[in-house]
C-alpha positions in Angstrom: 4.3 -9.5 -27.5 2.1 -6.6 -26.5 1.0 -8.5 -23.3 4.6 -9.3 -22.4 5.6 -5.7 -22.9 2.9 -4.5 -20.6 3.9 -7.0 -17.9 7.5 -6.1 -18.1 6.9 -2.5 -16.9 4.2 -3.1 -14.3 5.9 -1.5 -11.3 4.6 -0.7 -7.9 5.1 2.7 -6.4 3.1 2.5 -3.1 4.5 4.5 -0.2 7.6 6.3 -1.2 6.8 6.5 -4.9 10.4 5.5 -5.6 9.8 3.2 -8.6 9.9 -0.5 -8.1 8.2 -0.5 -4.7 10.4 0.0 -1.6 12.6 -1.0 1.3 15.6 -3.1 2.4 17.9 -4.0 5.3 16.6 -3.1 8.7 18.8 -2.8 11.8 15.8 -2.7 14.0 14.6 -5.7 15.9 12.0 -7.7 14.0 8.4 -7.1 14.8 6.5 -9.9 16.4 2.7 -10.5 16.3 0.7 -9.7 19.3 -2.9 -10.4 20.2 -5.4 -7.6 20.3 -6.3 -6.5 23.8 -9.3 -4.5 25.1 -8.6 -0.9 24.4 -6.5 -1.5 21.2 -7.5 0.5 18.2 -10.8 -0.7 16.7 -10.9 -1.4 13.0 -13.7 -2.1 10.5 -11.7 -5.0 9.1 -10.5 -8.1 11.0 -7.0 -9.3 11.4 -6.1 -11.6 8.6 -8.5 -10.1 6.1 -7.2 -10.6 2.6 -8.5 -8.8 -0.5 -7.5 -10.6 -3.8 -7.1 -8.5 -6.9 -6.6 -9.0 -10.6 -4.1 -6.6 -12.2 -5.4 -5.2 -15.4 -4.3 -3.0 -18.3 -7.6 -1.7 -19.7 -9.5 -5.0 -20.0 -6.4 -7.2 -20.2 -5.5 -9.1 -17.1 -1.7 -9.0 -16.7 -1.3 -10.4 -13.1 -2.8 -10.8 -9.7 -2.2 -9.5 -6.2 -3.5 -9.4 -2.6 -3.7 -6.9 0.2 -3.7 -8.2 3.7 -4.3 -6.6 7.1 -2.0 -8.7 9.3 -3.1 -7.0 12.5 -0.9 -5.5 15.3 2.7 -6.5 16.0 5.1 -5.6 18.7 7.7 -3.2 17.5 10.9 -2.3 19.3 9.2 0.2 21.7 5.4 0.1 21.0 2.7 -1.7 19.0 2.6 -1.3 15.2 0.0 -2.0 12.5 1.1 -4.5 9.8 -0.1 -4.4 6.2 1.1 -6.7 3.3 0.8 -6.3 -0.4 1.8 -8.9 -3.0 1.7 -8.6 -6.8 2.7 -11.1 -9.4 2.9 -10.5 -13.2 4.6 -12.4 -16.0 7.9 -10.7 -15.2 7.6 -9.1 -11.7 7.1 -10.6 -8.2 6.8 -7.9 -5.5 6.1 -8.4 -1.8 5.8 -5.4 0.5 5.3 -5.4 4.3 4.5 -2.1 5.9 4.6 -1.4 9.6 3.1 1.8 11.0 1.3 3.6 13.8 -1.9 2.3 15.3 -4.0 5.0 13.6 -2.4 4.1 10.2 -1.0 7.6 9.9 2.8 7.2 10.2 5.0 4.4 8.7 7.8 3.1 10.9 9.4 0.5 8.6 8.9 -1.0 5.2 10.4 -4.3 3.9 10.2 -5.1 0.2 11.5 -7.9 -2.0 11.3 -7.7 -5.8 12.1 -10.2 -8.5 12.4 -8.7 -12.0 13.6 -11.0 -14.8 15.6 -13.1 -12.3 17.1 -10.0 -10.7 16.6 -9.9 -7.0 16.2 -6.6 -5.2 15.7 -6.0 -1.5 14.7 -2.6 -0.3 14.1 -1.2 3.2 12.8 2.0 4.6 13.4 3.0 8.2 11.6 6.1 9.4 13.2 8.4 12.1 11.4 9.4 15.2 8.9 12.1 14.3 8.8 10.7 10.7 10.5 13.8 9.2 13.1 11.6 7.5 13.5 8.1 6.1 16.6 6.1 5.4 16.3 3.9 2.3 18.7 1.0 1.8 18.9 -1.4 -1.2 20.7 -4.5 -2.4 20.7 -5.9 -5.9 21.5 -9.7 -6.2 23.1 -9.5 -2.7 25.2 -6.5 -3.4 24.4 -3.6 -1.1 24.1 0.0 -2.3 24.9 3.1 -0.2 21.9 4.1 1.9 20.0 7.3 1.1 18.2 9.6 3.6 15.3 11.8 2.5 14.2 14.6 4.8 10.9 16.5 4.9 9.5 19.6 6.6 6.5 17.5 7.8 5.8 13.9 8.8 6.2 11.4 6.0 3.4 8.9 5.2 2.7 5.8 3.2 0.1 5.0 0.6 -0.8 1.5 1.8 -1.3 2.8 5.3 -3.4 5.6 3.9 -5.8 3.2 2.3 -6.4 1.6 5.7 -6.6 5.0 7.4 -9.4 5.9 5.0 -11.2 2.6 5.6 -11.1 3.1 9.3 -12.2 6.8 9.3 -15.7 7.2 10.7 -15.9 10.7 9.1 -15.2 9.5 5.6 -17.7 11.4 3.4 -18.1 13.2 0.1 -16.0 16.4 0.1 -13.5 15.3 2.8 -9.9 15.9 1.8 -6.7 14.3 3.2 -3.2 15.8 2.8 -0.6 13.2 2.1 3.2 13.6 2.3 5.3 10.9 0.7 9.1 11.0 0.5 9.1 12.1 -3.1 5.7 13.9 -3.5 2.9 15.7 -1.7 -0.7 15.6 -2.8 -4.3 15.7 -1.6 -6.8 12.9 -1.6 -10.5 14.0 -1.9 -13.6 12.0 -1.6 -15.2 13.1 -4.9 -18.6 11.3 -5.0 -20.7 8.3 -4.4 -21.3 6.0 -7.4 -21.7 2.4 -8.4 -19.0 0.2 -9.7 -18.8 -3.4 -11.1 -15.6 -5.4 -10.6 -15.0 -9.2 -10.7 -16.1 -9.4 -7.0 -19.5 -7.9 -7.8 -21.4 -4.6 -8.2 -21.2 -2.1 -5.3 -22.1 1.4 -4.2 -18.8 3.1 -3.6 -17.0 6.2 -2.5 -14.8 7.5 -5.4 -11.6 9.0 -4.1 -9.0 10.8 -6.3 -5.7 12.5 -5.7 -4.6 15.9 -6.9 -2.5 15.7 -9.1 -4.6 12.9 -10.5 -2.4 9.8 -10.0 -4.2 7.7 -7.3 -7.8 6.7 -7.6 -9.6 4.5 -5.1 -13.1 3.1 -5.2 -14.1 2.0 -1.7 -17.4 0.3 -0.8 -20.0 2.5 0.9 -20.7 0.0 3.8 -19.3 -0.9 7.2 -16.3 -2.8 5.6 -15.0 0.0 3.3 -13.4 -2.5 1.0 -11.1 -0.9 -1.7 -12.5 -2.8 -4.7 -10.5 -0.9 -7.3 -7.2 0.9 -6.9 -5.3 2.9 -9.6 -1.8 4.3 -9.0 -0.2 1.6 -7.0 0.8 0.0 -10.2 2.6 2.7 -12.2 2.0 2.1 -15.9 -0.7 4.0 -17.9 -4.1 2.7 -17.1 -3.0 -0.3 -15.1 -5.2 -0.9 -12.0 -6.1 -3.5 -9.4 -9.7 -4.8 -9.3 -11.0 -7.0 -6.4 -11.8 -10.6 -7.1 -12.4 -12.0 -3.6 -12.3 -11.1 0.1 -11.4 -13.6 2.7 -11.7 -13.1 6.5 -10.7 -15.5 9.2 
């Protein structure tokens, strides 16, 4: 019963932080995959890289997930980055696809599908030019809700893209701080220290990165791949966190 109760309320809040993960109907043309060309943004991770995770509450495994860098795709006017997150627990199935700028700074579109106890929710986020507003649309079991627009005084960002931005930052170092502006919250991420951490994938030397207020915590390998081997805060219940179990590259 305790395990079931934990699984019921495992919810993902990446990106907007709006509760059960994010976005719905999009009126924009669908993005299509493109091959990387000389001069495209260089990344420390290859297209198709998939990091598999166990989802844990303390030491109890309550689900599994994966984080995939799908590479660059052709958007309506320019080329976008494409990142995918999937999480499965006893009661929740959540798939998120995030499209953003080549430097992983600005989100353009998020598509999300959630199944919770047989209830199907589709959520979409479309970001305006300049990223100072986002329109969020939802449908529940096929019934659409009125869209909501959130405005900001500065460019809006996304947590999943932020993880890849950190991975790809050659200046990542202890003491470096990043300001993050989500639709519902602002915070700072600071590289606090270097330490060692053991997860199911193995034991690694890592950068420890923490937000202020202390909601998001990321342990990222101190090597050329910068793999996030443990992430806390994407799954929003108490001490629930994701720990890496495998990494697959094409």
